[in-house]
N, C-alpha and C positions, 0 to 999 in steps of 0.2 A: 833388689830389696832384701834385707836381711830380716828373718822371721824367727822369733823365739816361740816354740810351740810347747806349752805346758799341759801334758795329757797323761794321766796315769794308766789309761787303757793302751798298752803298747801296740797291739795290732791296729787299732784305730790311728794312733800316733804315726805309725809307719805308712799307713794308707794316706793320711793327710800329707805327710812328708813327700811321698811320691807325687801326689797331685800338685803340691805347691812347687816342687822342683821342676815339674813339667811346665810350669809357668816361669821358669828361670829365677825363682826365688832361692835364696840360700837359707837353709833351715837348720836350727839347732833345737834338739828335743831335751826337755826336763820332764821326768815322770813322777817325781815325788815332791811333797810339800817341803821337806827339808832341803832338797836340791834348789827349790825356788828361793827359799830363805838364804841359802849360801850364795846364790847368784846375786841376789839383791845386796848382800853384804859386800861382795867383791865381783862386780860385773866384769866379765873378761871380753865383752864386746858390746857395742851399742846397737840394738835391734831397732829397725824402723817400725816394726809391728810386733806386739806380743799377743798371742792367742792363749787365753787361760781357760782351762777346764775348771769349772767352778768348784766342784767337789773333788779333792785329792785324797783318796783314802777316807778318813773320817774328818778331815779338816776342810775349811772353806778358804779357798785362795783369795776371796774378796778381802779377807782380814789383812792381807799383805799388799793391797792396792796402793794405799797411801805412801808406804815405805818405798814401793817400786817407783812411784812417780816422783818422789823426792830425789831418788838416786838417778832415775832415767826420764827426766821430764819431757823429752822430745819423742819418746816412744808412744805410739798409739796402742790402745788395748781393747781387744775384742774378747768378750766372754762367750763361752759355749757351755750350756748347762741344761740338765733335765729339770732344774728349777725354773720353770717357764711362766709363772704366774705374773700378771702385771705389777704386782707389788714387789716381787723379786727383781724384776727388770728395772723398775723405777729406782729401787734401792741402789743397785750397781751403778746406774747412770748418774744418780745424784752424788755418789761417792767418787765419781771421776771416770768411770768406764767410758770409752768412745762408741761402743756398740755392744749389743747383747743378742745372741741368737739362742733359740731353744732347741734342745735335741728332741727328736731327730730333725735334721735339716738337710737341705739340698746342697750338694757340693758346688753346684753352679751358683747358687745364691751366695754361698760362703765366698767363692772367688770374686764374685761381683762386689760384695761388701768390702773385701780386702782392697780391691782396686779403688773403690770409692773413698775409703779411709786414707789411702795413700794420696789420692788427688787432693783431699781436704788438707792433708798435712803439708803438701808441696805445691799445690796449685800447678802452675806451669813453670816453676823455677827450675834452675840448672841442677838441683840436687838429684834429679833422676835422669837428667840429660848429661851423659858423659861424652867429652870431646877429647880427641887426641889427633892432632894434625887436622886433616879434612874429614876424619872419621867421626860420626855422631851415633851414639847408641842411646836409644830411648828405652830405659829399663821398665817403664810403666806400660808402654804400648807395644813393646817387643818389636821395634823397628830400628833397622840399621840403614844409615845413609852416608853416602860419600859425595861431598859437594852437592848436597840436596837431592841426589838420586838414591831411591830406595834399592838396597841390595838384598836379594832373597837369600836367606840361610835356613838350613835345617834347624830343628829344635835343639839338637845337641851342639851344633855349631854356634848358634846363638848363646847357649848357656856357657860354653867355654869362653866365648868372647866376653860375656858378662863377668864371669869370674875373673879373667885377666884384667878387664878394665876396672873392676872394683879394687884391685890391688896392683894398680899400674906400677910397672917397674920391678915388682917383687917376682922372684922366681918360684914357680910351683912345680913340684915333681909330678910324675904320672899317677902316683898313688893319691896325692892330694886332689888332683883333678878327677880321678875316679871317685873319690869320696864325695866330691861336691857336685858332680855332674851325673854320675851313674850311682847305682846302689853300692853301698860298701862291700868290698870283696868280690864284686862281680868283674868277670873278664880280666882278672889280674895277670893271667898268662897270655893274653891275646894282645894284638896291636890296635885295639879299638881307639885308644887315645891317639896313637901316631897317625892313624888313617884319618880320623876326624880333623886333627890338627892340620894334616897335609891339605885337606880339602879347604879348610878355613884360610890357610895362608895362600893358597892358590886363588881363591875368590877375592881376597883383599888385594893381592897383587894385580890381578887382571882387571880389577875395578878401579885402579889407580889410587889406592889408599896411600897416604903419606905416613901411615902407622903400619907396623908390621909385627907379626908374632916371631920372636926369635927363640933359639934353642941352644942348649949346650949338651952335647951327648953325655948320657948317663947322669945329667943333673936335673934339667927341667926346662920349662917354657916361661917366657914373659913377653909382654907387649911393650913397644917403645915407638916413639916418633922417629922417623928416618932423618 
């Protein structure tokens, strides 16, 4: 699932990004009201969920809600705010927000609400079930199956598989994978991508998957049906 996180408190934004990435979500951060306006004007991707901090600097992101929904009608929107009165919550929900949480909040509850919003948006439709050959990846429940049999993967192996499945056939280099699966700039000189990819490829091969992770030396990795 792709998440747009709009939060002007950068330490909090990066904390939330790390938590969401651990759930195998792909996260894009915007930290200013103007950045959100620019994104609405020219969205460069379609997020499944947008998480809005209500107050960005001295401005209220709620004022951009209708424009956002006109441009990205399929994106669910969750507000996080220190403005937690019943009237403020009601106003946001009446104007089209899908959910509203007051700060401070529990990270566990936030993740649960995100999952609930995604279920409401997709039900049990194939939008969050990715198939390639006999390989099935359930992006919502974080389950991988081959011919109906559940295949255990580590968190990082699952996240790499998710990234590859989301962009089936596209080649991603190691820096793109590091950026999406690990923290930006981390382990740039190590073989962490190669080692994790090796384990993933071995698991898929030994489990009888008819999809495999391919690579071109010095270029990158992609997933394809055999």
